[in-house]
C-alpha positions, 0 to 999 in steps of 0.5 A, a space after each residue: 773720107 772714102 780710103 779713111 772708111 775702107 782702112 777702117 773696114 779691112 783692120 776689122 777684118 783683118 782683126 776677125 780673121 787673126 781672131 778665127 786664127 788664133 782660135 783654130 783647131 791647129 793652134 789648140 793645145 794637143 800635147 804636153 811634155 816634160 823636159 827635166 834638166 836635172 837627175 831625179 831622185 826623189 820625185 816618185 811620180 812618172 812624167 804623166 802622172 807629172 802632166 796629168 797634175 797640171 791639169 791642162 786643157 787640151 783643145 784650148 787655143 794655146 795663146 791664151 793659155 795661163 801658164 801661171 796657173 799650170 805651174 802652180 798645179 803642178 808644184 802644188 802637187 808634186 812637191 819636188 818639182 820646179 818648173 823652170 817655164 812652159 814652153 810654148 812650141 807651135 803649133 799645138 804643144 806644151 813642153 814643161 821644163 823643170 828641175 828637181 829641188 834639192 833637200 837642203 834644210 830639216 826642221 821639226 814641224 809642231 803641232 801643241 807643242 808636239 813634234 809633229 813632223 820632220 820638215 823637208 824643205 829646199 833653199 827656198 824654205 818650200 816643204 818637200 816632205 814631211 817625215 816622222 823622225 829623222 837621223 842628224 847625219 853627213 849623208 841627210 839634210 841640214 838640221 835646222 833649229 829655231 831658238 825661242 820658237 815652235 815651228 808650226 808644222 807645213 805639209 809638202 807643198 807648202 811654203 814656210 812661213 815664220 818670221 825667220 823665213 826670209 833670213 833663212 832664204 838669204 842663208 841659204 844664197 849663201 851656203 850654195 855660194 860657198 858650196 854648190 854640192 849639197 852633198 858637200 854640205 851635208 858633209 860640212 854643216 851639222 846643224 845650224 841655229 837661228 835666233 842663238 843669242 838674239 833673234 836675228 844671230 845665227 849659229 852653224 855647228 860644223 860636223 868638225 866640232 868648230 862653232 860659227 857665230 853670226 851676229 845680226 846675221 839679217 844685215 850684211 849677212 853676205 860679209 859676215 859668212 864670208 869672213 867667217 867660211 874664210 877665217 874657219 878654212 884657213 884654222 889648223 884645228 878645226 875640231 874645237 873652238 868658235 869664230 864670230 863675225 860682227 859688225 863693229 862701231 867704225 862700221 866695219 864687219 870682223 871677227 875673231 876666233 876663240 
């Protein structure tokens, strides 16, 4: 019984000692730094301004810090910022590891059926910027069009929320798998129309002149996209014509060139 009581007493003592150590000034947050893993083109805030936008609570124990809250603050106040993680550096420092988000799409945002802005978005359909005008060129993000739908105007820092959002995210994955150089995507794809003939159809208008139609793109998108782009790459005359891919009655993804 004495040994058991001793063990309990020592355990309680160790617990309180641990709490004191964890709460000590040595492990209180003193410094925050920003570490970029990409070039920055559109981010205009200084590193100090980025840190201040996170609203970090200094002198708080680094063991009890809510990193998710800080990431949310940082990304909300800096739309072009994508936080990979916040690293704890003992004894009292945090490092914000991040990259700049890439502009991939531009979509018209409407308010009362009137164009309010041109929403610049990344591959996660997060709105990065709101433009008053937009010129469709090989130097600018890909123009998006939603057939038969006026997209609500979302502000920079918000995430697009429409019936097409998931399809658009999946399409982004395919585009970046096909070509991870954003500038080359701008140069190849002139416009993407979602809901082209049917709600789940996608039309890719190439700057060369060819048109690619993915029927029911919400189903087996990867196969349809890869087959269509493979046919496009082999096409001798890219200045005209249409490539269509779809799932036939036998459950196979097939296509034709017209």
